[in-house]
Steps between C-alpha positions, in 0.01 A plus 500: 500500500404655167266293293476598140422253228757491238345290223699610197850602614610646166661847489240771556436785268771735366692721744302798385162352595329651197121569510310205346367565138195716498331328213596131462328170490376339828789259564768767419322751732467245783858370470645853479313612821616190677856555407469874603373404852750219531782740434369746759470228767845371414636856533341529842650181622844597364468830681423317826815293457699821455348649809594199708849502360548868548376539854617177662805412312648832395386736774510264801736215413737739319525272195613661174266289286399632163144576397332170393343608167709783373872473572552859376243639752601702804534244778396769748167561320221340713243502223655259246358196331206639313664477159456137387805292425505400132419138587282564808251240608269514799635173634863624493395829663320317772798263563738802525267682734463201726873458512541869601231464764687193644826702519317795667334270757827338582672846545212630712478204722841585651437874547290724727257747351708781641817391304596748238632510147594797269257652260542846335795566730289450808438224750173311441373234735380161400150582642464784245628290210262212586204738518606643158539160345162409639351816344665414160362155515152641585516751213597229255221273627259788441625544149456129443139512625424793272638303208305196596169698541563688172 
């Protein structure tokens, strides 16, 4: 289970994630940096929801579900979700990610790791996709740690 405190669940910074002001008063600087990092974390969580949806629902379950955060995006693009939705909140992103994880677990529970789906016009087995999803989760966790340490 992911445990992130979501104190203020207001929409995070703008979609562009602008660099905080270089020469502002203390409160403005602190709030701008907090919003900047909140936006990045929210983008990482949104991306993980898209990873779950893409691999387990589209590739393996064969569902024709649209991208979660950008309906105009290519549904076959495995790297979606980084651009924040205009009203994105960390709480909403976490809820969506958890829902996609639940769907993925449900699908995987009834299938063998050798079962295949189609990706890039080739067969890909569930084992490979699970390892890739694990790698994506690990990469996003690493980014989160870097942000936390910074």
